[in-house]
C-alpha positions as CSV (number, residue, x, y, z in Angstrom):
1,M,157.4,143.2,104.9
2,N,154.9,144.8,107.2
3,T,152.3,144.8,104.5
4,E,152.8,141.0,104.0
5,I,152.4,140.4,107.8
6,L,149.2,142.5,107.8
7,G,147.9,140.4,105.0
8,V,148.4,137.2,107.0
9,L,146.7,138.8,110.0
10,L,143.8,139.9,107.8
11,I,143.2,136.4,106.5
12,F,143.2,134.9,110.0
13,L,140.9,137.6,111.5
14,L,138.5,137.4,108.5
15,S,138.3,133.6,108.9
16,V,137.5,133.8,112.6
17,G,135.0,136.7,112.1
18,L,133.0,134.8,109.4
19,A,133.3,131.4,111.1
20,W,131.3,132.5,114.2
21,P,128.0,133.3,112.5
22,L,128.5,130.4,110.1
23,G,128.8,128.1,113.1
24,K,125.4,129.4,114.3
25,Y,123.9,128.8,110.9
26,I,125.3,125.2,110.7
27,V,123.6,124.4,114.0
28,K,120.3,125.5,112.5
29,V,120.8,123.2,109.6
30,F,121.8,120.3,111.8
31,R,118.7,120.8,114.0
32,G,116.3,121.2,111.1
33,D,115.4,124.8,112.1
34,K,114.0,127.3,109.5
35,T,116.8,128.9,107.5
36,W,116.9,131.2,104.4
37,T,117.9,128.1,102.4
38,D,114.6,126.3,102.9
39,F,113.9,126.9,99.2
40,M,116.2,123.9,98.6
41,S,113.6,121.6,100.2
42,P,111.8,120.6,96.9
43,L,115.1,119.6,95.3
44,E,116.1,117.6,98.4
45,R,112.7,115.8,98.5
46,F,112.9,115.0,94.8
47,V,116.3,113.4,95.2
48,F,115.1,111.4,98.2
49,K,112.0,110.2,96.4
50,L,114.0,109.3,93.3
51,S,116.5,107.2,95.4
52,G,113.8,105.7,97.7
53,I,115.4,107.0,100.9
54,D,113.4,108.1,103.9
55,P,115.2,111.1,105.3
56,N,113.2,111.1,108.5
57,Q,114.2,107.5,109.5
58,H,116.1,107.6,112.8
59,M,119.5,105.8,112.9
60,D,121.7,104.6,115.7
61,W,125.5,104.8,115.1
62,K,125.8,101.5,113.4
63,Q,123.0,102.2,110.9
64,Y,124.5,105.7,110.4
65,L,128.0,104.2,109.7
66,K,126.5,101.6,107.4
67,A,124.8,104.3,105.3
68,L,128.0,106.4,105.3
69,L,130.2,103.5,104.1
70,G,127.7,102.1,101.6
71,I,127.2,105.4,99.7
72,N,130.9,106.0,99.6
73,V,131.5,102.6,98.0
74,F,129.0,103.8,95.3
75,F,131.0,107.1,94.9
76,F,134.2,105.2,94.4
77,L,132.8,102.7,91.8
78,F,131.3,105.6,89.8
79,A,134.5,107.5,89.8
80,F,136.7,104.6,88.9
81,I,134.5,103.6,85.9
82,A,134.3,107.2,84.7
83,L,138.1,107.5,84.8
84,A,138.9,104.1,83.4
85,F,136.6,104.7,80.4
86,Q,137.0,108.5,80.0
87,S,137.4,108.5,76.2
88,L,133.9,107.0,75.9
89,H,132.2,110.0,77.4
90,P,129.9,111.4,74.7
91,F,130.4,115.1,75.5
92,W,132.6,117.7,77.3
93,N,135.8,116.2,76.0
94,P,136.8,118.6,73.1
95,V,140.5,117.6,73.2
96,G,139.8,113.9,73.1
97,I,141.6,112.9,76.3
98,G,141.9,109.1,76.7
99,N,141.2,106.4,79.3
100,W,143.3,106.3,82.5
101,E,145.7,103.6,83.5
102,P,144.0,101.3,86.1
103,T,146.3,102.0,89.1
104,L,146.0,105.8,88.5
105,A,142.2,105.5,88.1
106,F,142.1,103.5,91.4
107,N,144.2,106.1,93.2
108,T,142.3,109.1,91.9
109,A,138.9,107.5,92.6
110,V,139.9,106.7,96.2
111,S,141.5,110.2,96.5
112,F,138.4,112.2,95.6
113,T,136.0,109.8,97.5
114,T,138.1,110.2,100.7
115,N,138.2,114.0,100.5
116,T,142.0,113.7,99.9
117,N,142.5,114.8,96.3
118,L,146.0,113.6,96.1
119,Q,146.7,114.1,92.4
120,H,149.2,111.9,90.5
121,Y,148.0,113.5,87.2
122,S,147.7,117.0,85.8
123,G,144.1,118.1,85.5
124,E,144.2,120.2,82.3
125,S,146.0,117.5,80.3
126,G,144.6,114.3,82.0
127,A,140.9,115.0,82.6
128,S,138.1,116.0,80.3
129,Y,135.5,118.7,81.3
130,F,133.1,115.9,82.1
131,T,135.6,114.3,84.5
132,Q,136.5,117.6,86.1
133,L,132.8,118.6,86.7
134,L,130.7,115.5,87.1
135,V,133.4,113.3,88.8
136,F,135.9,115.5,90.6
137,C,133.7,118.6,91.4
138,W,130.7,116.5,92.4
139,L,132.9,114.2,94.6
140,Q,134.3,117.3,96.3
141,F,130.8,118.2,97.4
142,V,129.6,114.8,98.6
143,S,132.9,113.8,100.3
144,A,132.9,117.1,102.2
145,G,129.2,116.5,103.0
146,T,130.0,113.1,104.3
147,G,132.5,114.6,106.7
148,I,130.1,117.2,107.9
149,A,127.3,114.7,108.4
150,A,129.7,112.5,110.5
151,C,130.5,115.5,112.6
152,A,126.8,116.1,113.1
153,L,126.4,112.6,114.5
154,L,129.2,113.3,116.9
155,F,127.5,116.4,118.2
156,Q,124.1,114.6,118.6
157,G,125.7,111.7,120.3
158,L,127.4,113.9,122.8
159,K,124.2,115.8,123.4
160,N,122.0,112.8,123.9
161,K,121.0,112.1,127.5
162,T,120.2,108.5,126.6
163,G,119.1,106.4,123.7
164,S,120.5,105.8,120.2
165,N,118.6,108.2,118.0
166,L,121.5,110.1,116.2
167,G,119.6,111.5,113.2
168,N,119.6,110.4,109.6
169,F,122.9,110.3,107.6
170,Y,121.4,110.9,104.2
171,N,119.4,113.9,105.3
172,L,122.4,115.5,107.0
173,M,124.7,114.8,104.1
174,M,122.2,116.3,101.6
175,K,121.7,119.4,103.7
176,S,125.4,119.8,104.2
177,C,125.8,120.0,100.4
178,T,122.8,122.0,99.5
179,R,122.5,124.4,102.4
180,I,126.1,124.9,103.6
181,L,128.6,124.1,100.9
182,L,126.6,125.1,97.7
183,P,125.7,128.7,98.8
184,L,129.2,129.4,99.9
185,A,130.7,127.9,96.7
186,I,128.4,130.1,94.5
187,I,129.6,133.2,96.3
188,L,133.3,132.2,96.0
189,S,133.0,131.1,92.4
190,L,131.5,134.5,91.5
191,I,134.4,136.3,93.3
192,L,136.9,134.2,91.3
193,T,135.1,134.7,88.0
194,F,135.0,138.5,88.3
195,N,138.7,138.5,89.1
196,G,139.8,136.5,86.1
197,S,139.3,132.7,86.7
198,T,138.1,131.0,83.6
199,T,134.5,129.7,83.3
200,N,134.2,128.2,79.8
201,F,134.0,125.1,77.7
202,D,136.1,126.3,74.8
203,G,138.9,123.7,74.9
204,L,142.5,124.8,74.0
205,Q,142.9,128.3,72.8
206,E,145.7,129.8,70.8
207,V,147.4,132.7,72.6
208,T,150.3,135.0,71.4
209,T,152.8,135.6,74.1
210,L,154.8,138.8,74.7
211,E,157.7,137.1,72.8
212,G,155.5,136.7,69.8
213,E,155.2,132.9,70.2
214,T,151.9,131.1,69.6
215,I,151.0,128.6,72.3
216,Q,147.9,126.5,73.3
217,V,146.4,127.5,76.6
218,A,143.9,125.3,78.5
219,G,140.9,126.9,80.1
220,G,137.6,125.4,81.3
221,P,135.1,125.7,84.1
222,T,137.8,126.5,86.6
223,A,136.0,128.8,89.1
224,L,133.3,126.2,89.8
225,M,135.8,123.6,90.9
226,V,138.2,125.9,92.8
227,A,135.4,127.2,95.0
228,I,134.4,123.8,96.4
229,K,138.0,122.5,96.5
230,Q,138.7,125.2,99.0
231,L,135.4,125.3,101.0
232,G,135.2,121.5,101.3
233,T,138.9,121.1,102.3
234,N,139.3,119.0,99.2
235,G,142.3,120.8,97.5
236,G,142.2,119.1,94.1
237,G,143.3,121.6,91.5
238,Y,141.7,122.1,88.1
239,F,145.3,122.6,86.8
240,G,148.4,120.7,87.7
241,P,150.1,123.7,89.4
242,N,146.9,124.1,91.6
243,S,146.4,127.6,93.1
244,T,149.7,128.8,91.8
245,H,148.1,128.9,88.4
246,P,146.7,132.4,87.5
247,F,143.4,130.9,86.2
248,E,142.8,129.3,89.6
249,N,144.2,132.2,91.8
250,P,144.5,135.3,89.7
251,N,145.6,138.0,92.3
252,Y,146.1,138.8,95.9
253,L,142.4,139.4,96.5
254,T,141.5,135.9,95.3
255,N,144.3,134.6,97.4
256,I,142.8,136.1,100.5
257,A,139.3,134.8,99.5
258,E,140.6,131.3,98.9
259,N,142.7,131.1,102.0
260,V,139.7,132.3,104.1
261,A,137.6,129.6,102.4
262,I,140.1,127.0,103.4
263,L,139.8,127.8,107.1
264,L,136.2,128.9,107.2
265,V,134.1,125.7,107.6
266,P,136.6,123.8,109.8
267,M,136.7,126.8,112.2
268,A,132.9,127.2,112.0
269,L,132.4,123.6,113.1
270,V,134.4,124.2,116.2
271,F,132.1,127.0,117.1
272,A,129.1,124.9,116.0
273,F,130.0,122.4,118.7
274,G,129.6,125.1,121.3
275,F,126.3,126.3,120.0
276,Y,124.9,122.8,119.5
277,L,125.7,121.5,123.0
278,K,125.4,124.9,124.6
279,R,129.0,124.7,125.8
280,R,130.5,127.9,124.3
281,K,133.3,128.2,126.8
282,L,134.4,124.7,126.0
283,A,134.3,125.3,122.2
284,L,136.3,128.5,122.7
285,L,138.9,126.5,124.7
286,F,139.1,123.9,121.9
287,F,139.4,126.7,119.4
288,G,142.1,128.4,121.5
289,V,144.1,125.2,121.7
290,M,144.0,124.8,117.9
291,S,144.7,128.4,117.3
292,I,147.8,128.5,119.6
293,L,149.3,125.7,117.6
294,F,148.2,127.2,114.2
295,I,149.6,130.7,115.0
296,A,152.9,129.2,116.3
297,F,153.3,127.2,113.1
298,V,152.5,130.2,110.9
299,A,155.0,132.3,112.8
300,I,157.8,129.7,112.3
301,S,157.1,129.2,108.6
302,V,156.8,132.9,107.8
303,S,160.0,133.6,109.7
304,E,161.9,130.9,107.9
305,E,160.7,131.9,104.4
306,M,161.2,135.6,104.9
307,G,164.6,134.9,106.4
308,G,165.9,133.6,103.0
309,N,167.4,130.4,101.8
310,P,170.8,129.6,103.5
311,A,171.9,127.6,100.5
312,F,171.6,130.7,98.2
313,T,173.2,132.9,100.8
314,E,176.3,130.7,101.0
315,M,176.7,131.0,97.2
316,G,176.5,134.8,97.4
317,L,173.0,134.8,95.8
318,A,169.9,136.5,97.1
319,A,171.6,137.7,100.2
320,D,169.2,139.4,102.7
321,Q,166.2,138.4,100.6
322,S,163.2,136.2,101.2
323,N,163.1,132.7,99.9
324,M,161.2,133.1,96.7
325,E,162.0,129.7,95.2
326,G,158.8,128.0,94.1
327,K,156.6,131.0,95.1
328,E,154.5,133.4,93.1
329,V,155.7,137.0,93.1
330,R,152.0,138.2,93.3
331,F,151.7,136.5,96.7
332,G,155.1,136.6,98.3
333,P,156.7,134.4,101.1
334,A,154.4,135.4,104.0
335,A,151.1,134.7,102.2
336,S,152.7,131.5,100.8
337,S,153.6,130.3,104.3
338,M,150.1,131.3,105.7
339,W,148.5,129.2,102.9
340,G,150.9,126.3,103.5
341,V,150.1,126.1,107.2
342,S,146.3,126.7,106.5
343,T,146.2,123.9,103.9
344,T,148.0,121.4,106.0
345,S,146.2,122.3,109.2
346,T,142.8,121.7,107.5
347,S,143.6,118.7,105.4
348,N,142.9,120.9,102.3
349,G,146.0,120.2,100.4
350,S,145.8,122.9,97.8
351,V,149.0,125.0,97.2
352,N,149.8,128.5,96.2
353,S,153.5,127.7,96.3
354,M,155.6,124.6,95.8
355,H,156.0,123.1,99.3
356,D,159.1,121.1,98.0
357,S,160.9,124.5,97.6
358,H,160.2,125.8,101.1
359,T,163.1,125.9,103.6
360,P,163.5,122.6,105.6
361,L,161.9,123.8,108.9
362,S,159.0,125.3,107.0
363,G,158.4,122.0,105.2
364,G,158.8,120.2,108.5
365,I,156.0,122.4,110.0
366,F,153.7,121.4,107.1
367,M,154.4,117.8,107.9
368,L,153.9,118.3,111.7
369,D,150.5,119.9,110.9
370,M,149.5,116.7,109.1
371,F,151.0,114.5,111.8
372,I,148.7,116.1,114.3
373,N,145.8,116.2,111.8
374,A,143.5,117.9,114.2
375,I,144.3,121.7,114.0
376,Y,140.9,122.7,112.6
377,G,141.2,119.7,110.3
378,G,139.1,118.7,107.3
379,V,135.4,119.6,107.3
380,G,133.8,117.5,109.9
381,V,136.5,114.9,110.3
382,G,139.0,117.5,111.7
383,F,136.9,118.0,114.8
384,I,136.3,114.2,115.0
385,N,140.1,113.7,115.0
386,F,140.4,116.4,117.7
387,F,137.7,114.6,119.7
388,V,140.0,111.6,119.9
389,F,142.7,113.7,121.5
390,V,140.1,115.1,123.9
391,I,139.2,111.5,125.0
392,V,142.8,110.7,125.7
393,A,143.4,114.0,127.5
394,V,140.3,113.6,129.7
395,F,141.5,110.1,130.7
396,I,145.1,111.2,131.4
397,A,144.0,114.3,133.3
398,G,141.5,112.3,135.4
399,Q,144.2,109.8,136.3
400,M,146.7,112.6,137.2
401,I,144.4,114.4,139.7
402,G,142.4,111.4,140.9
403,R,139.1,112.5,139.5
404,T,136.4,110.7,137.5
405,P,137.2,110.7,133.8
406,D,134.0,111.9,132.3
407,L,133.1,113.9,129.2
408,L,130.0,116.1,129.2
409,G,128.4,114.0,131.9
410,K,129.2,110.6,130.4
411,K,131.8,108.3,132.0
412,I,134.9,107.6,130.0
413,E,135.6,103.9,130.5
414,A,138.1,101.3,129.2
415,R,136.2,100.7,125.9
416,E,136.3,104.3,124.9
417,V,139.9,104.8,125.8
418,K,141.0,101.6,123.9
419,I,139.2,102.8,120.8
420,A,140.7,106.2,121.0
421,A,144.2,104.8,121.6
422,L,143.9,102.6,118.5
423,V,142.8,105.6,116.4
424,V,145.7,107.6,117.6
425,I,148.2,104.8,116.8
426,L,146.7,104.2,113.4
427,H,147.9,107.5,111.8
428,P,151.6,107.1,112.6
429,L,151.4,103.4,111.7
430,L,150.1,104.2,108.2
431,I,152.7,107.0,107.6
432,L,155.7,105.2,108.9
433,V,155.0,101.8,107.4
434,G,154.4,103.4,104.0
435,T,157.6,105.5,104.2
436,A,159.6,102.5,105.3
437,M,158.3,100.5,102.3
438,A,159.1,103.3,99.9
439,S,162.6,103.8,101.4
440,Y,163.4,100.1,101.2
441,G,162.0,99.9,97.6
442,I,164.1,102.8,96.2
443,V,167.3,101.6,97.9
444,Q,167.0,98.1,96.6
445,N,165.8,99.2,93.2
446,P,167.2,102.6,92.2
447,E,166.0,102.0,88.7
448,Y,162.4,102.8,89.9
449,G,163.5,106.4,89.4
450,W,160.8,108.1,91.4
451,L,163.3,110.0,93.7
452,N,164.8,113.1,92.0
453,N,166.5,114.4,95.2
454,P,169.1,112.5,97.2
455,S,169.7,112.2,101.0
456,Y,167.6,114.0,103.6
457,H,165.3,115.9,101.1
458,G,164.6,112.7,99.2
459,F,163.5,111.0,102.4
460,S,161.3,114.1,103.2
461,E,159.6,113.8,99.8
462,M,158.6,110.1,100.5
463,L,157.6,110.9,104.1
464,Y,155.5,113.9,103.0
465,E,153.7,111.7,100.4
466,T,152.6,109.0,102.9
467,T,151.7,111.7,105.5
468,S,149.6,113.6,103.0
469,A,147.8,110.4,102.1
470,S,147.1,109.3,105.7
471,A,146.0,112.8,106.7
472,N,143.6,112.9,103.7
473,N,145.5,116.1,102.7
474,G,146.5,115.7,99.1
475,S,149.4,118.2,98.9
476,G,152.9,116.9,98.0
477,F,156.6,117.6,97.8
478,E,156.5,117.5,94.0
479,G,160.0,116.5,93.4
480,L,158.7,113.0,93.9
481,G,157.7,111.0,90.8
482,D,154.5,109.6,92.2
483,N,152.5,108.4,89.2
484,T,153.8,104.8,89.4
485,P,152.0,101.6,90.3
486,F,153.7,101.5,93.7
487,W,152.7,104.9,94.8
488,N,149.2,104.7,93.2
489,I,148.4,101.5,95.1
490,V,150.2,102.2,98.4
491,T,148.8,105.7,98.8
492,G,145.4,104.5,97.7
493,V,145.2,101.9,100.4
494,I,146.6,104.5,103.0
495,M,143.9,107.0,102.0
496,L,141.1,104.5,102.5
497,L,142.3,103.4,105.9
498,G,143.3,106.9,106.9
499,R,139.8,108.3,106.0
500,F,137.3,105.7,107.3
501,L,138.9,104.0,110.3
502,P,139.3,107.4,112.1
503,I,135.6,108.0,111.4
504,I,134.5,104.5,112.5
505,G,136.4,104.7,115.9
506,P,135.0,108.0,117.2
507,L,131.5,107.2,116.0
508,A,131.7,103.9,118.0
509,I,132.8,106.0,121.0
510,V,129.9,108.4,120.5
511,G,127.5,105.5,120.1
512,S,128.7,104.1,123.4
513,L,128.5,107.4,125.2
514,A,125.0,108.2,123.8
515,S,123.6,105.0,125.2
516,K,125.0,105.7,128.7
517,K,123.0,107.4,131.5
518,P,124.4,110.8,132.4
519,V,126.3,111.1,135.6
520,P,125.7,114.2,137.8
521,T,128.4,116.8,138.0
522,T,130.1,116.8,141.4
523,S,133.3,118.1,143.0
524,G,135.0,115.0,141.7
525,S,134.2,115.8,138.0
526,L,136.9,117.1,135.8
527,P,136.3,120.7,134.8
528,L,137.0,120.9,131.0
529,E,136.7,124.6,130.5
530,S,139.7,125.3,132.6
531,P,143.1,126.5,131.3
532,A,144.7,123.6,133.0
533,F,142.8,121.1,130.9
534,G,143.7,123.2,127.8
535,A,147.4,122.8,128.8
536,V,147.0,119.1,129.2
537,L,145.3,118.8,125.8
538,I,148.1,120.7,124.0
539,S,150.6,118.5,125.8
540,V,148.9,115.3,124.7
541,I,148.7,116.5,121.1
542,L,152.4,117.5,121.0
543,I,153.7,114.5,122.9
544,V,151.9,112.0,120.7
545,A,153.2,113.7,117.6
546,A,156.7,113.9,119.1
547,L,156.9,110.3,120.2
548,A,155.6,109.0,117.0
549,F,157.3,111.2,114.4
550,F,160.4,112.7,115.9
551,P,162.7,110.0,114.5
552,A,161.3,110.5,111.0
553,L,161.5,114.3,111.2
554,A,165.1,113.9,112.4
555,L,166.0,111.8,109.3
556,G,164.3,114.3,107.0
557,P,163.6,118.1,107.6
558,L,165.7,118.4,110.8
559,A,168.8,116.7,109.3
560,E,168.5,118.9,106.2
561,Y,168.1,122.0,108.3
562,F,171.2,121.3,110.4
563,T,173.3,120.6,107.2
564,F,172.8,124.3,106.4
């Protein structure tokens, strides 16, 4: 037990220790300073010349947003066409995998474009090597790059004293891919390859098992895709079982490396905020708020899983043992819980255990992570979501103590608060409306057959699916039969709205703040670096989540917990 807890602590401390210098490096990339990755410049210039893009053109927030949305429409169309006509690919399809059903192609194209990677298919049996590499793997780079570039605009907008020059989206997205994500992915893919992850194009291979049976085993360029799926908080697995599969996650060492990779860039962007704006104390406060919630959630989940499954105990089975249902023996319950909280805190969505088999409170913690959707969060967009809570907290704190609500020298006025409130409301709206539609549909039409578990747990499965889609997470309670036209269309729409509206709102706030004249700091200004503001910020986050989602949690995980 002590060894497992030490493993959890090692993962967290390694993540924090590596994130600090990475945050400094990210700031250099954002500012265009000299870095050791300048050798990528010729490739970047070639791509810009080929596409006719001027990477030095200054953009305001509206031009920035137009570029962001426009290029993502292209990404979606490319992915949908590639999936819908997969059998026509001239190479890298040795098994002859066919075209995709239209609603599944729509859902998957949306999923990878939005950095969600919700998978209603099994990769090794549904996708060719071409699709895995030149559609899924490529989209995992550019969707993550989109989020980081959006975060860079946020930083620049908060730093600007006046004016509307917020940088160039295409330039920042390109450098996010080539100078941040690619070098890290190469390092991680080498670690995975040396530890046993497959990197080949051999198709199905015959393998003789220990029982003497001959079976067909799928391989492929696994390490390449797994590296970026973790670093870009994408989460889309090469194989259906995701990182429970030994080719994706061979041993405890790779499990540590992948879990650190999940947390690394989101943590680094919090530190980058402090370095970029020269407000390190404020960045540390933000990181502290996130980490308090993260550590509390890990502690609850680890305690629940290591405490065992009450249902087994009542039957006289597995007494005084950890809950190992749905978990890999090579990882154990503590590392599985750490991964589960990491992957839902960061909107990564990859799994090294089956979340559906975790105890009710542990599964509820994973949902609460995604309800908040701002504890580290996805690369770039996680900090953007957190920024919305900061706006609300600044406004509330200012009203409580009678001081001017301003953020970093810019007044927070009605326009900014209204936009922030709408963004905060959007997330529960998408989740609860989607869950209500699914609940009504299955009750009225049981023949749909997508629900394999009754009562509270069945409700939790549907709630988790819509939550994962809205939070752009991608993990699932896999007892749900989700590859149906209903789930493909509904979650596809939720993913689109859950990805881009929470980007549009904060960028509009930043655009408004960037054009305002700074106000001098006085005794009436609200001190953000204080523990008091940190307490207000945590309270706002938890109260918003509690008010919006407690009834749903009470119908699902909490009800299931109390039945035990």
